C-alpha positions in Angstrom: 89.7 23.9 -0.9 92.7 24.5 -3.2 90.8 26.2 -6.0 91.1 29.7 -4.6 94.8 29.2 -3.7 95.5 28.1 -7.3 93.5 31.1 -8.6 95.6 33.5 -6.5 98.8 31.9 -7.8 97.5 32.1 -11.4 96.7 35.8 -10.9 100.2 36.5 -9.6 102.0 34.5 -12.3 99.9 36.0 -15.1 100.7 39.5 -14.0 104.4 38.6 -14.1 106.3 40.0 -17.1 106.3 37.6 -20.1 103.5 35.3 -19.0 100.7 35.3 -21.6 98.8 32.3 -20.3 99.0 29.4 -17.9 101.0 27.4 -20.5 104.1 29.5 -19.6 104.3 28.1 -16.1 102.3 24.8 -16.0 105.5 22.8 -16.0 106.9 24.6 -13.0 103.6 24.3 -11.2 103.5 20.6 -11.9 107.0 20.2 -10.5 106.1 22.1 -7.4 103.0 19.9 -6.8 105.0 16.7 -7.4 107.8 17.7 -5.0 105.3 18.7 -2.3 103.3 15.4 -2.9 106.5 13.4 -2.6 107.5 15.1 0.6 104.0 14.5 2.1 104.1 10.9 1.0 107.5 10.3 2.5 106.3 11.8 5.8 103.3 9.4 5.8 105.5 6.4 5.0 108.0 7.4 7.8 105.2 7.7 10.3 103.7 4.3 9.2 107.1 2.7 9.6 107.6 4.3 13.0 104.2 3.0 14.2 105.1 -0.5 13.1 108.6 -0.4 14.5 110.3 -0.5 11.1 113.0 1.8 9.7 112.2 4.0 6.8 114.8 5.3 4.4 113.6 8.4 2.5 114.2 8.5 -1.2 115.1 12.2 -1.2 118.2 13.3 0.7 117.6 15.7 3.6 118.9 18.8 1.8 116.5 18.3 -1.1 113.3 17.6 0.9 110.6 20.2 0.5 110.4 20.8 4.2 114.0 21.8 4.3 114.2 24.2 1.4 110.7 25.4 0.7 109.0 25.5 4.2 111.7 25.1 6.9 110.1 25.4 10.4 111.3 27.1 13.5 111.9 24.8 16.5 108.7 24.6 18.5 108.7 27.0 21.4 108.4 26.0 25.0 105.6 28.6 25.4 103.5 26.7 22.9 104.0 23.4 24.6 106.2 22.2 21.7 103.4 22.2 19.2 103.7 25.5 17.5 105.7 25.2 14.3 106.1 28.4 12.3 107.8 29.0 9.0 111.5 30.0 9.5 111.6 33.0 7.2 115.3 33.4 7.6 116.0 29.9 6.2 113.2 29.6 3.6 114.7 30.1 0.1 113.2 32.9 -1.9 114.0 35.0 -5.0 117.5 34.5 -6.5 118.5 32.0 -3.7 115.5 29.8 -4.5 116.1 30.0 -8.3 119.8 29.2 -7.8 119.0 26.2 -5.5 116.3 24.8 -7.9 118.2 25.3 -11.1 121.7 24.6 -9.8 121.2 21.9 -7.2 117.7 20.4 -7.0 117.3 19.6 -10.7 120.8 18.2 -10.9 120.1 16.1 -7.9 116.8 14.8 -9.4 118.5 13.9 -12.7 120.3 11.1 -10.9 116.9 9.4 -10.5 117.0 8.5 -14.2 120.2 6.7 -13.7 119.3 4.7 -10.6 116.9 1.8 -11.2 116.6 1.4 -7.4 115.4 5.0 -7.0 113.2 4.8 -10.0 111.6 1.6 -8.6 111.0 3.4 -5.3 109.4 6.4 -6.9 107.2 4.2 -9.1 106.1 2.4 -6.0 105.3 5.7 -4.4 103.2 6.8 -7.3 
C-alpha cells in the first residue's frame, strides 16, 4: 500500500541537489514517520478515552501536532453534511515556512522530552 508512495518520495528526494542516496534523508524520513505515527496514536487514544467517558491529555501540545502544521484541515462544509475534510492549503506549512517551523520550533519543543521523565514515560508507553 505505501510502497509506491515511498518510491515516489525517494525519486523526488534523490533528484534533489546533493542527494546521492537514501542515506542522505533517512533520518528526516524516520522523523516524519514517527511524528505522523505519534499523531495517529494520540487520536486513537483520545477516541478510546472519549468512548469510555475518560479524559485524555495529549502528549504533544496543539501547535506541534502533525494535524495542525503538516495537514491542517478546512472546516467541513455544510454542503457535504459536515463530513468533507479537505487540506487547508493556506495554513499547511511548506517550503521555507516548514523548514523554519521544524528547525526553529518543533525540534526545540521535542528536545524538552529528554528533560521530562513524565513525558518520556508517556512516549515509552505509547511505543
